[in-house]
C-alpha positions in Angstrom: -30.2 23.0 -2.1 -29.5 21.3 -5.9 -31.8 18.0 -6.5 -29.3 15.1 -6.4 -27.9 13.5 -9.4 -25.4 10.6 -10.4 -21.9 11.1 -9.5 -21.5 9.7 -13.1 -22.3 13.3 -14.5 -18.8 14.6 -12.9 -16.9 11.4 -12.6 -15.7 8.6 -15.2 -15.0 5.3 -13.6 -12.1 3.1 -14.8 -11.7 4.9 -18.2 -9.8 3.3 -20.8 -5.8 4.2 -20.8 -3.4 2.8 -23.2 -0.6 0.2 -21.8 0.8 -2.6 -23.6 1.1 -6.1 -21.7 4.9 -6.5 -20.6 5.2 -2.5 -20.5 7.6 -1.4 -17.6 5.6 1.7 -16.1 4.9 3.4 -13.1 3.4 1.0 -10.2 1.4 1.5 -7.1 0.5 -1.2 -4.7 -2.3 -1.2 -2.5 0.3 -1.2 0.5 1.1 2.4 -0.9 -2.3 4.0 -0.9 -2.7 6.3 2.2 -5.6 6.1 4.6 -5.8 9.3 5.8 -3.3 11.6 3.5 -3.9 12.6 -0.4 -0.2 11.9 -2.0 1.1 8.7 -2.6 4.5 8.5 -1.8 5.9 5.1 -2.8 5.8 4.6 -6.9 8.0 1.4 -8.4 8.4 0.4 -11.9 6.9 -2.9 -12.8 5.8 -4.7 -16.1 2.3 -4.1 -17.0 0.1 -7.8 -16.7 -3.1 -6.1 -15.7 -5.0 -4.3 -13.2 -5.7 -0.6 -13.0 -4.6 2.1 -15.3 -4.2 6.1 -14.2 -2.8 8.7 -14.7 -2.0 12.6 -13.1 -4.9 13.6 -11.4 -6.9 10.3 -11.1 -8.3 9.7 -7.8 -7.6 5.8 -6.8 -10.4 4.1 -4.7 -9.4 0.9 -2.6 -12.5 -1.6 -3.2 -11.6 -4.5 -1.2 -11.8 -5.1 2.5 -10.4 -4.4 4.8 -8.6 -1.7 2.6 -11.8 0.2 1.9 -12.9 0.2 5.6 -9.8 1.7 6.6 -10.1 4.4 3.9 -7.3 3.5 1.5 -7.6 6.2 -1.1 -4.8 8.7 -2.9 -4.8 11.0 -5.8 -2.1 10.4 -8.4 0.3 13.6 -8.7 3.9 12.8 -9.2 3.9 10.9 -12.8 5.6 12.5 -15.5 3.0 14.3 -17.9 1.1 12.0 -20.3 2.8 8.9 -18.5 0.3 5.8 -17.7 0.7 4.1 -14.4 -0.8 0.6 -13.1 -1.4 -0.8 -9.8 -3.8 -3.4 -7.9 -6.7 -4.9 -9.6 -8.3 -4.0 -6.4 -8.2 -0.2 -6.9 -11.3 1.6 -8.8 -10.2 4.9 -10.7 -12.1 7.8 -10.6 -11.4 10.5 -13.0 -13.0 14.0 -13.2 -15.0 14.6 -16.6 -13.6 18.2 -16.2 -10.3 18.0 -14.7 -10.2 22.0 -14.9 -13.2 22.1 -12.4 -13.7 19.0 -10.5 -10.1 17.0 -10.1 -9.3 18.1 -6.6 -13.4 17.7 -5.8 -13.3 14.1 -7.0 -10.5 13.0 -4.8 -12.5 14.7 -1.6 -15.8 12.9 -3.0 -14.2 9.8 -2.4 -13.1 10.7 1.1 -16.7 11.8 2.0 -18.1 9.3 4.5 -21.7 9.3 3.1 -20.1 8.1 0.0 -17.6 5.4 1.9 -20.8 4.2 3.5 -22.4 4.0 0.5 -19.5 1.6 -0.9 -19.4 -0.2 2.2 -22.9 -1.0 2.0 -22.5 -2.8 -1.4 -19.6 -4.8 -1.0 -20.4 -8.3 -1.9 -18.6 -11.7 -1.5 -16.7 -14.0 0.8 -16.0 -12.8 4.5 -12.6 -11.4 4.3 -12.5 -10.9 0.5 -15.1 -8.7 0.0 -15.4 -5.9 -2.7 -17.3 -2.9 -4.3 -17.8 -2.9 -8.2 -17.4 0.5 -9.9 -20.7 -0.1 -11.4 -22.0 0.1 -8.0 -20.4 3.1 -7.3 -21.8 4.6 -10.3 -25.0 4.5 -8.6 -24.1 6.8 -6.2 -26.2 10.3 -6.1 -25.6 13.7 -4.3 -26.5 17.3 -4.3 -23.8 18.5 -6.2 -23.1 22.5 -6.0 -22.6 24.2 -8.9 -19.4 24.0 -10.8 -17.8 27.1 -9.2 -18.4 26.0 -5.8 -16.9 22.7 -6.6 -13.9 24.2 -7.9 -13.8 26.6 -4.8 -14.4 23.5 -2.4 -11.4 21.5 -4.2 -9.1 24.3 -4.0 -10.0 25.1 -0.3 -9.4 21.5 0.9 -6.4 20.9 -1.1 -4.7 24.0 0.6 -4.8 22.0 3.5 -3.4 18.8 2.4 -0.9 21.1 0.5 0.2 22.3 4.1 0.0 18.6 5.3 2.8 16.9 2.5 5.1 20.0 3.1 5.2 19.2 6.9 5.3 15.3 6.0 8.2 16.3 3.5 9.9 18.7 6.3 9.9 15.5 8.9 11.1 13.3 6.1 14.3 15.8 5.7 14.6 15.8 9.5 14.5 12.2 10.0 17.5 11.6 7.3 19.4 14.3 9.3 19.1 12.8 12.3 19.7 9.3 11.0 22.8 10.4 9.3 24.2 11.6 12.4 23.4 8.6 14.3 25.0 6.5 11.5 27.9 8.7 11.5 28.7 8.6 15.5 27.4 5.3 16.3 27.2 3.1 13.3 30.4 4.0 11.0 32.5 6.0 14.2 33.5 8.4 11.4 35.1 10.4 14.0 36.8 7.8 15.7 38.2 6.3 12.5 39.3 9.9 11.3 41.2 9.9 14.4 42.9 6.9 13.8 44.0 7.0 10.3 45.9 9.9 11.2 47.5 8.7 14.1 48.1 5.7 12.1 49.9 7.8 9.3 52.2 9.4 12.2 50.1 12.3 12.6 49.7 14.6 16.0 47.0 14.4 18.3 45.8 18.0 17.2 45.6 16.6 13.5 43.6 14.0 14.6 41.7 15.8 16.4 40.7 18.3 13.4 40.2 15.3 11.0 37.6 14.6 13.6 35.9 18.0 13.8 36.0 17.9 9.8 34.4 14.1 10.2 31.5 16.0 12.7 31.2 19.0 11.1 30.9 17.9 7.2 33.4 20.7 6.4 37.0 20.6 5.5 40.2 22.0 7.6 39.9 24.9 5.8 36.1 25.6 6.0 36.9 25.5 9.7 39.0 28.6 9.8 36.3 30.7 9.5 34.2 29.8 12.4 37.4 29.7 14.4 37.5 33.4 13.9 33.9 34.4 13.7 32.3 32.1 16.2 35.1 30.9 18.4 32.5 29.6 21.3 30.8 27.1 18.3 34.3 26.4 17.2 35.3 25.6 20.8 32.1 23.1 21.1 33.3 21.5 18.0 36.5 21.0 19.3 35.5 19.8 22.7 32.9 17.1 20.8 36.0 16.1 18.5 38.2 15.6 21.4 35.5 13.3 23.3 35.7 10.9 20.7 38.0 7.8 21.4 41.3 7.6 19.0 41.0 4.0 18.7 38.8 1.3 17.7 39.0 -2.0 19.8 37.1 -5.2 19.0 34.2 -7.0 20.8 32.4 -9.9 20.7 29.2 -8.3 19.5 29.7 -5.4 17.5 33.2 -6.3 15.8 35.3 -3.2 16.3 33.9 0.0 18.6 35.3 3.3 19.8 37.9 2.3 22.5 36.3 2.9 26.2 32.4 2.7 25.2 30.9 -0.5 27.0 28.9 -2.9 25.4 26.0 -4.3 27.5 22.1 -5.1 27.0 19.3 -2.8 26.4 18.0 -3.5 29.8 21.0 -1.7 31.3 20.0 1.6 29.3 16.3 1.3 30.4 14.9 2.2 33.8 12.1 -0.7 32.6 11.1 -2.8 29.8 7.4 -3.8 30.1 4.9 -5.3 28.0 1.4 -4.0 27.7 -2.0 -5.7 27.8 -5.8 -5.2 26.8 -8.7 -4.8 29.1 -11.6 -7.2 28.4 -13.5 -5.9 25.6 -16.7 -7.1 26.7 -16.7 -4.9 29.7 -18.1 -1.4 28.6 -16.6 -0.1 32.1 -13.2 -0.3 30.8 -13.7 1.3 27.7 -16.7 3.5 27.5 -15.8 7.1 28.1 -12.0 6.1 28.4 -9.4 9.0 28.9 -6.4 7.0 28.8 -4.6 6.2 25.5 -4.1 2.7 24.5 -2.1 2.0 21.4 -1.9 -1.4 19.4 0.9 -3.0 17.7 -0.6 -1.8 14.4 0.0 1.4 15.5 3.4 0.8 16.3 4.5 -0.7 13.1 2.6 2.1 10.9 4.4 5.1 12.6 7.9 6.0 13.4 6.8 8.7 15.8 3.3 8.5 17.8 1.6 11.8 18.8 -1.9 10.3 19.6 -4.0 6.7 20.1 -6.8 5.2 18.2 -8.3 4.0 21.4 -8.6 4.9 24.9 -9.2 3.1 28.3 -10.7 4.0 31.7 -8.6 3.8 34.9 -10.6 1.1 35.8 -9.4 -0.8 32.7 -6.1 0.2 33.2 -6.2 -1.3 37.2 -7.9 -4.3 36.1 -5.4 -5.3 33.0 -1.9 -6.0 32.2 -1.9 -2.6 30.6 0.6 -0.6 31.9 1.3 3.2 31.9 4.4 4.0 29.5 6.2 7.4 29.9 6.4 9.8 26.8 9.7 9.5 25.0 9.7 5.7 25.5 10.3 3.1 22.3 7.8 0.8 21.6 8.5 -2.6 19.8 6.3 -4.7 17.9 6.7 -8.2 19.4 4.3 -10.4 18.0 4.1 -11.8 14.1 7.3 -11.6 12.0 7.4 -9.9 9.9 5.9 -7.0 12.2 7.9 -8.3 15.2 10.6 -5.7 15.9 9.2 -2.9 14.3 9.4 0.2 16.5 8.2 3.6 17.1 9.1 6.6 19.6 6.1 7.3 21.5 5.6 11.3 22.3 3.2 10.9 25.1 2.1 8.9 27.9 0.0 5.9 26.8 -0.9 2.3 27.6 -0.2 -0.5 24.9 -1.5 -4.0 24.3 0.3 -7.4 25.1 1.8 -7.3 21.4 3.9 -4.2 22.2 6.9 -4.2 24.6 7.7 -0.2 26.1 11.6 0.3 26.4 11.6 3.1 28.9 15.0 4.9 28.7 17.4 5.9 31.3 18.3 9.6 31.6 19.8 10.5 28.8 18.9 7.5 26.4 15.7 8.3 25.0 16.9 9.1 21.4 19.9 6.8 21.5 17.9 3.8 22.0 15.2 4.7 19.7 17.4 5.0 16.5 19.6 2.3 18.0 16.3 -0.1 18.0 15.4 1.4 14.7 18.3 -0.9 13.2 17.6 -3.9 14.8 14.3 -5.1 12.8 16.7 -7.7 11.0 18.2 -8.8 14.3 14.6 -9.3 16.1 13.4 -11.2 12.7 16.1 -14.0 13.5 15.5 -14.2 16.9 11.6 -15.1 16.5 10.5 -18.2 17.2 7.0 -19.9 17.5 5.0 -22.7 15.4 1.7 -20.7 14.7 3.3 -17.0 14.2 7.0 -15.9 15.0 7.3 -13.8 17.8 9.8 -12.3 20.0 9.7 -12.2 23.8 10.1 -9.3 26.3 13.5 -11.3 27.8 14.8 -11.1 24.2 14.3 -7.3 24.0 15.9 -7.1 27.5 18.8 -9.0 26.1 19.2 -7.1 22.9 23.0 -6.4 22.6 23.8 -2.7 22.4 27.0 -0.2 23.6 27.0 2.8 25.8 28.9 5.9 24.4 30.3 7.8 26.8 28.2 10.4 28.9 29.7 13.4 27.3 29.1 12.1 23.7 25.4 11.1 24.4 24.3 14.7 25.8 25.8 16.7 22.7 24.1 14.0 20.7 21.1 14.4 22.7 21.2 18.5 22.2 21.5 18.3 18.8 18.7 15.5 18.3 16.1 17.2 20.8 15.2 19.9 18.4 15.0 17.9 15.4 12.7 15.2 17.4 10.6 18.4 18.8 10.2 19.7 15.4 8.9 16.5 13.9 6.6 16.1 16.6 5.1 19.9 16.2 4.7 18.8 12.7 2.5 15.8 13.5 0.8 17.6 15.9 0.2 20.0 13.4 -1.0 17.7 10.5 -3.4 16.3 12.8 -5.0 19.0 13.4 -5.1 19.9 9.8 -6.7 16.7 9.3 -9.3 17.4 11.8 -10.3 20.4 10.1 -10.3 19.1 6.9 -12.7 16.2 7.8 -15.1 18.3 9.5 -15.3 20.9 6.7 -15.4 18.4 4.2 -19.0 17.3 3.9 -20.3 21.1 3.9 -18.0 22.2 1.7 -18.6 19.3 -1.0 -22.1 20.2 -0.9 -22.0 24.0 -1.3 -23.5 25.0 2.3 -20.4 26.7 3.2 -20.5 29.9 1.0 -17.0 31.1 1.9 -14.0 29.1 1.9 -11.3 31.6 2.9 
């Protein structure tokens, strides 16, 4: 094992970068800094007035509570060459002295538990606004391995994060596809509008249904000729779906015009039950220690579109002696406390319990995806319904009485058949990412100090 040396042997902290006051440049906000991922997705543009300055390859390290404790750290990777970006004054920029050897190694060093603990122990300031200085971080010492081992460790860990990024990008694409289908059918009513337009112009019902088929498939009538010949069964399914959409829109009080025959109702009527959660008494170890029942907070609901795990667990005794309730898989969870988070929702892919700041919408058969996509679009509605002097909340009653409409069972069934594999693939990718993160984090300390000789 090598003798320990200062981190400044391989890292420059807050290196000088040229950026003029008032210059418009890429900007990264603290909120965009990830907690357990490498890549920074949200980069905007803003006039430079001060703060951290960085370029591609730099690591951004959050130095203020609670961001430091929460693990906010990211690697800058998607700026144009030679472009300088800027960000929060609460970032510390870490740059490898030798980027060819240590660029990735430095990022993973910033995620090393030993380094993060060192940083937390040196935070100063008033409660709630504590920070660590880069000068204190510069005192960190570590048994750094030889350059070739550092580079190999960075390459291996980068391969894991590259796979995580690919899965994340795939999920973003799948989400966009699912949202586009939902919007077309249930927001813009494109199949119905296409039918209605043809009939209004004097066309036949056959022509109207062909128009609906083009709206559903995204293909022209000419393009549909080939599937009719080569895949008659698939073509017939599309034709049957087009026929199932109404041919006219009718006015309603809550939604303006909706397809004829679809019924306006409340969310409660599309659900088996709607329930709030609860929190077992924190001081009672019997309710928490060695718990195996997942328990979700509203923060987890607000920060994840699809949930595959919980951070905390309660015991059966905790469940039995509190207001916490089991929530079946495929329910939609709605945060109900403290605007602007009130109204945010997520799809829960596993059986769990929640705290009292979450309202669980347990769907009726066939409504698990429809309810979720519908509620994703209701955040502003819930914000408008929030009330309270100390903090703006919504209630279970408001969630229950949320106006919604019911499509026909035939259309809902086809929607589920299309959306289910999309959702299942997203869930599968999230589960794989979770396993990759666990692998990465378990190997990271030994890779960084050179103990693991083989990284393949």
